[in-house]
FITOR-862743 format. One line per 2 residues: number of its first residue (from 1); for each residue x, y, z of C-alpha. Coordinates in pm, 1 decimal, decimal comma. Example, Ala and Ser with C-alpha at 12.3 -4.5 7.8 and 13.67 -1.06 7.14 Angstrom:
% FITOR-862743
1) 1230,0/-450,0/780,0 ~ 1367,0/-106,0/714,0
% end
This chain:
% FITOR-862743
1) -2830,3/-1335,9/1617,5 ~ -3194,0/-1435,9/1611,8
3) -3139,6/-1799,5/1693,7 ~ -2910,9/-1994,4/1919,1
5) -2606,3/-2137,3/1733,3 ~ -2478,3/-2453,3/1890,1
7) -2157,8/-2578,2/1730,4 ~ -1936,6/-2870,7/1816,2
9) -1633,0/-2744,7/2004,5 ~ -1311,9/-2904,6/1871,9
11) -1039,4/-2790,6/2096,8 ~ -697,9/-2956,6/2124,3
13) -447,8/-2884,5/2389,7 ~ -135,7/-2986,7/2206,2
15) 194,2/-3014,4/2375,5 ~ 524,9/-2993,2/2190,0
17) 543,2/-2985,0/1814,2 ~ 269,4/-2851,4/1582,1
19) 297,7/-3178,4/1404,6 ~ 184,7/-3376,6/1706,0
21) -150,4/-3542,7/1668,6 ~ -415,3/-3354,1/1864,6
23) -656,4/-3481,2/2118,8 ~ -997,2/-3311,9/2139,4
25) -1221,1/-3203,0/2420,5 ~ -1559,4/-3191,8/2259,2
27) -1848,6/-2983,7/2398,9 ~ -2156,0/-2798,6/2282,9
29) -2129,3/-2424,5/2330,3 ~ -2306,0/-2110,8/2214,4
31) -2041,3/-1909,8/2041,7 ~ -2264,0/-1605,6/2007,7
33) -2343,1/-1583,3/2382,6 ~ -2721,2/-1623,9/2343,5
35) -2772,4/-1763,7/2686,9 ~ -2619,5/-2110,2/2676,0
37) -2512,1/-2199,0/3027,6 ~ -2296,1/-2504,8/2984,7
39) -1983,7/-2490,9/3200,8 ~ -1679,9/-2702,9/3098,0
41) -1317,0/-2733,0/3183,3 ~ -1018,2/-2750,2/2951,5
43) -779,8/-3040,9/2984,2 ~ -460,8/-2852,0/2892,4
45) -245,8/-2610,2/3092,4 ~ -59,7/-2288,0/3017,5
47) 233,9/-2470,9/2856,4 ~ 15,3/-2634,9/2598,5
49) -102,9/-2518,5/2263,2 ~ -471,5/-2449,5/2201,8
51) -661,6/-2533,5/1879,8 ~ -1007,0/-2447,8/1765,8
53) -1115,2/-2627,8/1451,2 ~ -872,4/-2788,8/1204,0
55) -793,3/-3156,0/1254,2 ~ -1111,4/-3357,5/1265,3
57) -1365,1/-3087,6/1191,1 ~ -1482,9/-2736,1/1244,6
59) -1467,3/-2578,9/1591,2 ~ -1590,3/-2278,3/1786,7
61) -1496,4/-2133,2/2121,1 ~ -1604,8/-1826,5/2318,3
63) -1425,0/-1674,7/2616,0 ~ -1623,5/-1399,4/2779,6
65) -1662,6/-1190,0/3093,7 ~ -1962,8/-1390,3/3223,6
67) -1807,2/-1653,2/3449,0 ~ -2150,1/-1807,7/3509,9
69) -2195,1/-1862,1/3132,8 ~ -1907,4/-2090,7/3049,7
71) -1671,7/-2071,6/3343,5 ~ -1385,4/-1921,6/3145,1
73) -1288,7/-1553,6/3156,1 ~ -914,4/-1585,4/3096,7
75) -691,1/-1839,6/2913,9 ~ -315,4/-1876,3/2893,4
77) -139,6/-2103,8/2639,1 ~ 171,1/-2111,3/2421,4
79) -21,7/-2111,9/2096,8 ~ -364,6/-2033,4/1955,9
81) -444,4/-2222,2/1626,9 ~ -768,9/-2154,3/1441,6
83) -886,2/-2384,3/1157,3 ~ -680,4/-2562,9/896,4
85) -679,4/-2892,9/705,9 ~ -993,0/-2781,1/518,5
87) -1185,1/-2704,0/838,0 ~ -1267,6/-2369,0/991,2
89) -1255,5/-2230,1/1335,2 ~ -1425,4/-1952,7/1524,6
91) -1287,6/-1779,7/1842,9 ~ -1471,7/-1503,4/2021,0
93) -1327,6/-1300,3/2309,2 ~ -1612,7/-1092,3/2454,4
95) -1567,0/-840,2/2735,2 ~ -1812,0/-638,0/2938,4
97) -1694,4/-301,7/2804,8 ~ -1390,7/-283,8/3025,4
99) -1047,6/-351,7/2875,5 ~ -917,0/-698,5/2966,0
101) -1245,2/-818,7/3118,6 ~ -1198,0/-1123,5/2896,0
103) -846,9/-1206,6/2794,1 ~ -636,2/-1470,9/2611,9
105) -262,3/-1462,4/2675,0 ~ -25,9/-1649,4/2451,2
107) 319,6/-1697,5/2593,1 ~ 626,5/-1743,0/2369,7
109) 588,0/-2059,8/2166,6 ~ 412,3/-2084,0/1835,2
111) 210,8/-1757,1/1847,4 ~ -131,3/-1709,7/1697,2
113) -208,4/-1879,5/1363,4 ~ -549,8/-1817,9/1204,9
115) -513,3/-2062,2/922,7 ~ -875,2/-2068,7/812,1
117) -1137,7/-1911,8/1033,7 ~ -1247,0/-1607,9/1236,6
119) -1107,3/-1432,1/1547,7 ~ -1345,1/-1180,5/1703,1
121) -1235,5/-955,2/1990,4 ~ -1514,9/-727,6/2111,9
123) -1635,9/-509,6/2398,1 ~ -1303,6/-484,0/2579,8
125) -1171,2/-833,3/2506,8 ~ -795,0/-857,2/2484,6
127) -573,5/-1104,6/2308,4 ~ -201,3/-1061,0/2385,5
129) 75,9/-1267,6/2222,2 ~ 438,9/-1285,2/2325,0
131) 501,7/-1447,4/1985,2 ~ 417,1/-1359,3/1625,7
133) 66,2/-1345,1/1478,1 ~ -17,9/-1504,7/1141,6
135) -344,6/-1459,1/951,8 ~ -379,2/-1682,3/641,4
137) -86,3/-1912,3/728,0 ~ -153,8/-2236,5/539,7
139) -77,3/-2488,6/812,0 ~ -45,2/-2851,6/711,6
141) -227,7/-2844,2/376,0 ~ -168,4/-2604,2/77,9
143) -543,0/-2540,9/23,1 ~ -660,9/-2180,8/-21,7
145) -794,7/-2030,4/300,5 ~ -1009,0/-1747,0/419,4
147) -946,6/-1556,7/739,0 ~ -1133,9/-1284,3/930,2
149) -1024,7/-1066,9/1218,4 ~ -1260,9/-831,4/1398,3
151) -1145,0/-601,4/1681,0 ~ -1443,8/-390,9/1774,6
153) -1495,2/-144,0/2061,6 ~ -1303,3/70,3/2302,4
155) -1052,6/-139,1/2502,9 ~ -1065,5/-428,1/2256,8
157) -705,5/-514,5/2167,2 ~ -503,4/-763,8/1963,8
159) -133,8/-724,6/2044,5 ~ 191,5/-889,6/1961,0
161) 497,5/-776,5/2155,6 ~ 858,7/-886,1/2151,9
163) 905,9/-1099,8/2457,5 ~ 1272,6/-1206,7/2440,2
165) 1613,5/-1080,1/2333,6 ~ 1902,6/-1202,5/2134,6
167) 1973,6/-1222,1/1758,8 ~ 1689,1/-1153,0/1517,1
169) 1610,0/-1514,8/1464,1 ~ 1607,9/-1586,4/1838,3
171) 1360,5/-1322,3/1938,9 ~ 990,6/-1397,0/1978,0
173) 699,8/-1170,6/1911,3 ~ 638,1/-825,8/1779,6
175) 546,6/-917,9/1424,5 ~ 208,1/-955,4/1258,2
177) 155,8/-1108,4/909,4 ~ -176,9/-1076,3/725,8
179) -153,7/-1309,8/431,5 ~ 125,2/-1552,6/475,6
181) 257,1/-1877,3/319,1 ~ 8,5/-1972,7/49,5
183) -303,2/-1841,6/-119,3 ~ -550,5/-1677,8/112,1
185) -820,2/-1411,1/132,8 ~ -783,6/-1207,1/451,4
187) -1005,3/-935,4/597,5 ~ -926,2/-730,5/907,0
189) -1180,6/-484,2/1061,2 ~ -1070,8/-260,2/1336,7
191) -1377,7/-72,6/1449,2 ~ -1521,7/173,6/1695,9
193) -1204,7/231,2/1898,8 ~ -1048,1/-112,6/1865,5
195) -670,9/-151,0/1857,6 ~ -432,2/-379,6/1674,7
197) -60,7/-324,9/1749,1 ~ 278,6/-485,2/1696,8
199) 524,8/-363,2/1957,7 ~ 895,5/-400,4/2013,5
201) 1039,4/-504,1/2344,2 ~ 1275,2/-203,3/2323,4
203) 1568,8/-428,3/2412,3 ~ 1830,7/-533,1/2154,0
205) 1614,0/-404,0/1866,6 ~ 1797,1/-441,0/1534,2
207) 1555,8/-649,2/1329,5 ~ 1191,8/-637,9/1230,2
209) 1012,5/-683,6/1559,4 ~ 740,1/-419,7/1601,8
211) 620,8/-455,2/1245,0 ~ 309,2/-532,1/1050,4
213) 316,3/-697,9/708,7 ~ 3,7/-682,8/490,7
215) 5,4/-921,1/198,7 ~ 387,2/-917,5/172,0
217) 449,3/-1297,0/154,0 ~ 117,5/-1447,3/38,3
219) 95,6/-1648,3/-280,8 ~ -48,4/-1565,9/-622,7
221) -412,8/-1474,0/-624,2 ~ -426,9/-1368,5/-247,2
223) -609,2/-1060,8/-123,8 ~ -554,9/-863,1/199,7
225) -794,5/-588,7/300,2 ~ -753,0/-398,3/625,3
227) -1022,8/-149,7/733,3 ~ -953,1/82,6/1027,3
229) -1270,4/278,8/1086,2 ~ -1417,4/504,4/1350,2
231) -1280,0/755,2/1603,5 ~ -1027,1/585,6/1835,5
233) -965,1/290,3/1615,6 ~ -593,0/237,1/1558,2
235) -341,5/16,3/1376,6 ~ -3,2/66,7/1535,2
237) 352,6/-56,8/1487,8 ~ 680,2/48,6/1652,3
239) 911,2/3,3/1354,3 ~ 725,6/-19,7/1018,3
241) 422,6/-131,4/830,3 ~ 465,4/-278,9/484,1
243) 175,9/-318,9/237,4 ~ 208,5/-517,5/-84,3
245) 345,9/-838,5/-215,6 ~ 721,1/-861,1/-295,9
247) 736,4/-1147,4/-555,2 ~ 394,4/-1269,7/-666,2
249) 141,5/-1183,8/-945,7 ~ -227,6/-1103,3/-924,1
251) -233,7/-1006,3/-546,9 ~ -415,1/-720,3/-378,3
253) -321,0/-549,7/-53,0 ~ -531,1/-254,6/60,3
255) -543,6/-43,3/375,9 ~ -843,8/189,2/434,7
257) -830,8/444,5/720,7 ~ -1167,9/615,9/755,2
259) -1401,6/812,9/984,6 ~ -1150,6/937,4/1241,1
261) -933,6/624,4/1266,3 ~ -554,3/626,4/1295,2
263) -251,4/436,6/1161,7 ~ 66,1/501,1/1355,0
265) 424,5/392,3/1287,6 ~ 617,1/506,6/1589,6
267) 971,1/635,3/1601,1 ~ 1213,6/360,3/1690,7
269) 1520,2/180,1/1558,8 ~ 1515,3/-100,6/1305,5
271) 1543,4/-190,1/935,7 ~ 1291,8/80,8/835,7
273) 1253,1/293,1/1144,9 ~ 914,6/469,0/1154,7
275) 833,7/381,4/790,3 ~ 515,4/303,3/605,6
277) 607,1/119,0/284,1 ~ 346,3/60,4/9,7
279) 505,0/-143,9/-266,4 ~ 385,4/-436,8/-483,3
281) 586,0/-616,0/-756,6 ~ 316,4/-756,1/-983,7
283) -15,8/-680,8/-810,5 ~ -200,2/-396,8/-639,7
285) -104,3/-217,8/-322,6 ~ -283,6/90,4/-196,0
287) -372,6/301,0/108,5 ~ -672,9/537,8/137,8
289) -708,0/797,9/421,5 ~ -1045,3/956,5/430,2
291) -1200,6/1167,9/704,8 ~ -1560,0/1132,8/574,2
293) -1823,6/1165,7/842,8 ~ -1585,7/1090,7/1133,0
295) -1342,5/1367,3/1054,0 ~ -964,4/1364,2/1092,6
297) -846,3/1018,6/995,6 ~ -465,4/1019,4/1010,9
299) -151,2/835,0/925,6 ~ 157,6/917,7/1132,2
301) 506,1/800,1/1039,0 ~ 864,6/916,7/1010,1
303) 878,9/832,5/637,6 ~ 655,6/701,1/365,5
305) 775,5/506,0/61,5 ~ 537,1/447,9/-229,6
307) 676,3/199,0/-477,9 ~ 1024,8/53,7/-448,2
309) 1177,3/-248,1/-609,3 ~ 1086,7/-609,0/-624,0
311) 1228,9/-919,3/-784,1 ~ 1113,3/-1176,4/-1040,9
313) 1243,7/-1515,8/-1150,5 ~ 1262,9/-1435,7/-1515,5
315) 1058,9/-1372,3/-1832,1 ~ 879,5/-1591,3/-2082,8
317) 953,1/-1559,2/-2457,3 ~ 669,8/-1304,8/-2473,0
319) 830,4/-1084,9/-2216,6 ~ 582,6/-1170,4/-1938,3
321) 736,3/-1163,8/-1589,6 ~ 743,7/-1489,9/-1397,4
323) 714,1/-1486,2/-1016,0 ~ 900,4/-1718,2/-782,0
325) 598,9/-1935,5/-696,9 ~ 560,8/-2007,4/-1074,4
327) 886,1/-2204,3/-1083,2 ~ 902,7/-2548,6/-929,6
329) 1264,7/-2623,6/-840,4 ~ 1189,5/-2995,6/-836,0
331) 1126,5/-2979,9/-1214,0 ~ 1457,3/-2807,3/-1292,1
333) 1743,1/-3004,7/-1449,0 ~ 2102,3/-2911,1/-1397,1
335) 2246,2/-2749,6/-1713,7 ~ 1914,2/-2715,0/-1895,8
337) 1701,9/-2404,2/-1952,4 ~ 1471,2/-2333,3/-1662,3
339) 1092,0/-2323,3/-1717,8 ~ 783,4/-2218,6/-1525,2
341) 513,9/-2454,5/-1403,5 ~ 328,6/-2417,5/-1732,6
343) 630,0/-2527,6/-1931,1 ~ 728,3/-2183,2/-2055,6
345) 1101,9/-2142,3/-2103,4 ~ 1258,6/-1864,2/-1901,6
347) 1488,5/-1584,0/-2017,4 ~ 1670,3/-1295,4/-1847,4
349) 1596,0/-927,0/-1912,7 ~ 1824,8/-939,9/-2217,4
351) 1655,1/-1238,7/-2376,9 ~ 1925,1/-1490,1/-2275,9
353) 1812,3/-1833,9/-2162,5 ~ 1815,7/-1894,0/-1787,5
355) 2014,8/-2212,8/-1720,6 ~ 1939,1/-2414,7/-1406,0
357) 2240,7/-2492,6/-1183,4 ~ 2246,3/-2717,1/-880,8
359) 2371,4/-2538,2/-573,6 ~ 2651,5/-2709,0/-388,0
361) 2653,5/-2847,3/-130,1 ~ 2275,6/-2851,7/-127,0
363) 2142,7/-3123,4/-359,5 ~ 1817,6/-3053,4/-540,5
365) 1848,1/-2681,2/-467,1 ~ 1871,3/-2491,5/-792,6
367) 1946,0/-2139,1/-901,7 ~ 1961,5/-1978,4/-1245,5
369) 2254,7/-1817,7/-1420,8 ~ 2169,2/-1455,8/-1367,3
371) 2188,1/-1189,9/-1101,5 ~ 1853,8/-1102,4/-942,5
373) 1614,8/-935,4/-1182,0 ~ 1480,0/-629,7/-1006,1
375) 1161,0/-462,6/-1102,9 ~ 1023,6/-125,9/-1012,7
377) 724,1/-173,4/-785,9 ~ 395,5/17,9/-761,5
379) 237,5/177,3/-455,0 ~ -49,7/421,2/-415,7
381) -164,0/655,5/-138,0 ~ -483,5/864,7/-152,4
383) -559,3/1137,6/104,9 ~ -909,5/1288,1/79,7
385) -1216,6/1423,7/263,9 ~ -1027,5/1574,7/556,0
387) -783,3/1289,5/589,2 ~ -434,0/1386,4/715,1
389) -95,3/1230,0/654,5 ~ 166,1/1351,9/906,9
391) 527,1/1260,4/824,2 ~ 827,3/1410,3/1008,4
393) 1061,1/1318,0/719,1 ~ 1004,8/1262,0/348,7
395) 740,7/1098,0/132,3 ~ 907,9/925,9/-171,5
397) 690,7/834,4/-465,2 ~ 862,5/571,3/-683,3
399) 1232,2/491,4/-654,8 ~ 1558,1/534,0/-833,3
401) 1755,8/287,3/-618,5 ~ 1764,2/-7,4/-856,3
403) 2027,6/-213,7/-1031,2 ~ 2152,9/-20,2/-1337,5
405) 2223,9/-349,0/-1510,2 ~ 1854,7/-428,0/-1544,0
407) 1685,7/-89,4/-1540,8 ~ 1568,9/-138,7/-1904,2
409) 1311,3/-371,2/-1759,0 ~ 1170,3/-141,5/-1497,7
411) 935,7/61,1/-1713,8 ~ 862,7/-205,7/-1971,9
413) 754,8/-449,1/-1699,6 ~ 451,9/-247,5/-1586,1
415) 464,8/70,2/-1795,0 ~ 347,5/420,6/-1733,8
417) 328,2/588,7/-1393,8 ~ 364,2/313,5/-1139,1
419) 326,8/484,3/-804,2 ~ 113,7/775,7/-697,6
421) 26,5/1014,9/-417,2 ~ -316,4/1174,1/-456,1
423) -419,3/1465,7/-226,4 ~ -770,0/1580,6/-309,5
425) -1106,0/1698,1/-172,5 ~ -974,8/1857,3/141,6
427) -699,5/1602,9/207,8 ~ -377,8/1723,8/371,2
429) -20,7/1606,9/367,1 ~ 238,9/1736,2/612,9
431) 599,1/1642,1/552,2 ~ 946,0/1783,0/511,7
433) 960,3/1699,2/141,3 ~ 746,0/1513,7/-107,0
435) 983,1/1368,9/-371,1 ~ 834,4/1252,5/-703,4
437) 1077,2/1021,0/-888,6 ~ 1066,4/865,6/-1228,8
439) 744,6/662,3/-1277,0 ~ 595,1/846,6/-979,5
441) 293,2/1075,1/-985,6 ~ 152,7/1350,8/-760,8
443) -218,7/1416,7/-826,9 ~ -426,5/1693,8/-678,3
445) -782,4/1822,8/-682,1 ~ -840,5/2073,6/-400,3
447) -585,4/1923,9/-160,6 ~ -314,1/2085,0/44,3
449) 57,5/1989,5/75,9 ~ 253,6/2143,7/360,5
451) 596,1/2041,9/229,1 ~ 848,1/2114,4/-36,0
453) 764,3/1935,5/-356,3 ~ 1071,5/1797,9/-537,7
455) 1018,5/1644,3/-883,0 ~ 1295,7/1426,3/-1020,3
457) 1155,7/1257,5/-1326,0 ~ 795,9/1221,6/-1212,3
459) 462,6/1386,3/-1298,5 ~ 256,9/1645,7/-1120,0
461) -110,5/1703,4/-1206,0 ~ -253,7/1975,5/-975,8
463) -623,8/1925,2/-1060,6 ~ -892,1/1666,2/-1071,0
465) -1030,0/1767,9/-1413,6 ~ -979,7/2052,0/-1321,3
467) -878,9/2146,3/-965,8 ~ -627,3/2315,8/-740,4
469) -315,8/2197,0/-563,8 ~ -188,7/2420,8/-285,4
471) 175,9/2387,3/-184,2 ~ 289,6/2560,0/142,7
473) 651,2/2526,9/52,5 ~ 882,2/2545,0/-248,0
475) 819,9/2365,3/-583,0 ~ 1131,8/2236,1/-760,4
477) 1109,6/2047,2/-1093,2 ~ 1452,2/1960,0/-1224,7
479) 1323,2/1683,8/-1448,7 ~ 966,4/1573,0/-1499,4
481) 630,2/1699,6/-1615,7 ~ 371,2/1943,1/-1492,9
483) 25,2/1876,7/-1644,1 ~ -223,6/2171,0/-1645,6
485) -568,0/2095,7/-1780,3 ~ -811,5/2340,7/-1939,1
487) -1171,0/2239,9/-2000,6 ~ -1384,9/2373,8/-2291,3
489) -1556,4/2622,5/-2053,7 ~ -1238,5/2813,3/-1981,7
491) -1170,9/2683,4/-1626,0 ~ -833,8/2531,8/-1552,1
493) -608,6/2361,6/-1303,4 ~ -417,2/2575,6/-1062,0
495) -85,5/2509,4/-900,1 ~ -68,3/2753,0/-609,0
497) 286,0/2765,0/-468,6 ~ 332,5/2975,9/-156,6
499) 707,5/2952,4/-163,4 ~ 962,7/2965,9/-455,9
501) 932,4/2780,9/-789,8 ~ 1215,4/2642,5/-1001,4
503) 1202,8/2464,6/-1339,9 ~ 1515,6/2291,4/-1469,7
505) 1613,1/2213,3/-1826,1 ~ 1445,1/1871,1/-1806,8
507) 1106,9/2006,1/-1691,1 ~ 808,6/1995,5/-1928,7
509) 501,0/2217,3/-1871,9 ~ 211,1/2057,0/-2055,8
511) -110,0/2258,6/-2128,6 ~ -382,7/2011,4/-2204,2
513) -723,6/2063,9/-2369,0 ~ -1003,7/1804,1/-2360,1
515) -1160,2/1916,9/-2687,6 ~ -1132,6/2199,2/-2939,7
517) -1315,6/2494,5/-2780,1 ~ -1611,5/2641,2/-2971,2
519) -1559,7/2987,3/-2826,4 ~ -1260,7/3204,4/-2725,4
521) -1084,5/3074,2/-2419,2 ~ -943,9/3323,4/-2169,1
523) -644,1/3153,2/-1998,5 ~ -433,4/3284,0/-1709,7
525) -335,3/3220,5/-1358,8 ~ -241,0/2855,9/-1411,4
527) 63,1/2878,7/-1179,7 ~ 72,5/3119,2/-891,3
529) 401,0/3166,4/-711,9 ~ 416,7/3361,7/-387,4
531) 797,7/3373,9/-376,7 ~ 1063,3/3386,5/-647,3
533) 1053,5/3209,7/-986,1 ~ 1363,7/3080,6/-1158,8
535) 1473,1/2859,0/-1445,4 ~ 1769,0/2631,4/-1505,7
537) 2028,3/2667,6/-1780,3 ~ 1884,5/2544,2/-2112,6
539) 1520,8/2597,1/-2017,1 ~ 1320,2/2760,0/-2303,8
541) 961,4/2795,7/-2392,8 ~ 1032,7/2623,9/-2727,3
543) 1183,2/2318,1/-2566,5 ~ 993,7/2301,3/-2235,4
545) 637,2/2407,4/-2310,1 ~ 405,1/2164,8/-2482,9
547) 50,2/2172,6/-2603,0 ~ -163,8/1852,4/-2583,8
549) -510,1/1755,5/-2685,7 ~ -709,1/1501,6/-2491,6
551) -923,2/1299,1/-2724,5 ~ -890,5/1506,3/-3045,1
553) -639,3/1493,5/-3326,5 ~ -437,5/1817,8/-3284,0
555) -378,5/1854,9/-3653,3 ~ -744,6/1950,4/-3698,1
557) -747,0/2203,7/-3411,6 ~ -857,3/2559,9/-3480,5
559) -957,6/2799,4/-3211,4 ~ -895,4/3136,0/-3041,0
561) -782,1/3205,1/-2694,2 ~ -702,7/3517,6/-2488,2
563) -421,0/3584,0/-2251,8 ~ -361,7/3915,9/-2078,3
565) -601,7/4104,7/-2312,2 ~ -426,0/3967,9/-2621,8
567) -608,9/3741,1/-2871,7 ~ -424,4/3448,7/-3030,4
569) -514,7/3201,4/-3305,2 ~ -420,7/2834,0/-3293,9
571) -445,6/2683,8/-3640,4 ~ -325,3/2329,1/-3703,3
573) -35,9/2357,7/-3468,2 ~ 64,1/2712,0/-3553,4
575) 25,9/2996,6/-3302,1 ~ -21,4/3348,6/-3422,0
577) -144,8/3689,3/-3303,1 ~ -497,1/3744,7/-3405,7
579) -453,7/4108,3/-3514,7 ~ -134,4/4057,2/-3715,6
581) -178,5/3703,1/-3860,6 ~ 196,5/3644,6/-3810,1
583) 372,7/3389,2/-3593,1 ~ 434,5/3479,8/-3232,0
585) 794,8/3540,9/-3123,5 ~ 880,3/3304,1/-2843,3
587) 1018,4/3490,4/-2545,3 ~ 1310,2/3363,3/-2336,3
589) 1227,1/3252,1/-1988,1 ~ 1386,4/3558,8/-1835,5
591) 1103,7/3767,8/-1981,6 ~ 834,8/3550,0/-1821,5
593) 703,3/3579,5/-1475,0 ~ 546,1/3257,8/-1354,2
595) 300,3/3460,8/-1162,0 ~ -6,1/3437,3/-1387,3
597) 171,3/3240,3/-1667,1 ~ -41,0/3170,8/-1977,6
599) -26,4/3005,5/-2315,6 ~ 235,8/3223,9/-2480,0
601) 438,3/3059,1/-2751,1 ~ 314,5/2710,4/-2681,3
603) 427,9/2441,1/-2923,9 ~ 237,9/2130,6/-3012,9
605) 372,7/1796,5/-2896,3 ~ 218,0/1520,7/-3096,0
607) 111,9/1245,3/-2862,6 ~ -222,1/1076,3/-2829,6
609) -454,8/1067,0/-2522,9 ~ -777,5/885,9/-2470,9
611) -1052,1/1118,6/-2379,8 ~ -1105,1/1126,5/-2003,1
% end
């Protein structure tokens, strides 16, 4: 900084309850360590809570390795509270390049709560909490908040670790929430070898300690962005990391892993052992892994789940989903139809009114006359530019584990392909199986998948208009769609399967043209199979091969194309041999080898695409 910043330090050492009125020790400090030499003492002890900003005004505090600067190189308390009540706080923990040279330790109590402010941990500073960490927690007032966390430099660490045993609700520590309890915008930057980790105590683990939650329980309109950037930078959890909101609308939860950084979900016991879950009910949840200039950015986990299921309160008369925060239980009347906070009446998935009922023996607690309404969630993972995803088990894209009584809502709620895995531009995925379920999508574009690919209702698009997907494993499509694009210049997508390939009776192979070609198109080698090719009972070219146009009405299409030295005419949906003028006999699958398959006997499927 070019000038010395001197801020009023509002620090409260609060004993007992968070609701206790704080007392302040006011001082003038230089939070950016520009040479201010004031030395002060804090009035509290290690059993007290510690607050910077919040009640009474803004606050700032720096703990650093220079004992002659402010007299404080280490601090121990039972809570660290930053900002709140409309006021912000700034806490900086600055080391000398050695890990732990400046350190804050939070013993079990109320944990770390950055309600509205900034926590910076740099140059080997360490903040260790034996209780949970909350970024964006709303504190005492429901006003929107903004939080920042920066962990920058080798040896710089923010850690929460389980510190006690017992039942799930009795254990302290090991959980980190980014976006919690209200509307908030939250940004986390883990840079240049910094570490953020949530660890289990490895004793009596059966709950969710050792977990990181990004945007999971924040309110409507909240955003959570976590950037892990630079070689040696790591975001780590023992049990699982979950990204995305479970119940709210218009939220965004994003994780970016770039330039050699790592995300690790370690093998352990728990609800989702070793799992990375990317799943959002009514908003946006995504992960990007990109090597870029720093090389091998990685995600390591036992399993990855993209999508899943969420829950909504009901629907308006227009069919719009209503999240839980949009219903005020204080406004419900026993026996009357429930409504949201805008006065819209609520209905279940079948159009039946949702009637409010008071729950006994809890007065003023209401529920509605329906089972939970489950929705199919969305989640997206992109691996590119040398990024690597390493999974010892399976990667699941979308889900089929939902309530059959309400599955008619799952597609209509959000429509189309809801969850996706994209492996492109030198990205690599290593897993046992990549499973693409209904409303899931696997997109390629010069990426590599070291796994079996199993398609049960989803879509696979090997190229990136166009491009190649290489599968070092088997490819099995029992039910779903394979999209193969051909551009006007005769180049095409390529699905290169090094193992075996199987297509069941529910598989569709779509050959897709952007425009009507002006010249003869030579087509071949769209699917290469290194092993054996086989087809399920009922599979036929007539029923399972389709011909699509992207951006042009197929009824007007007229062009020639060549396959294996034979010229064909496509004329308004009719395929004929060029030299005979007669229709082409459609061969059975047994006469086709998928090695070098082409456009033989393709039939038109009339559906409309916008031009890409």
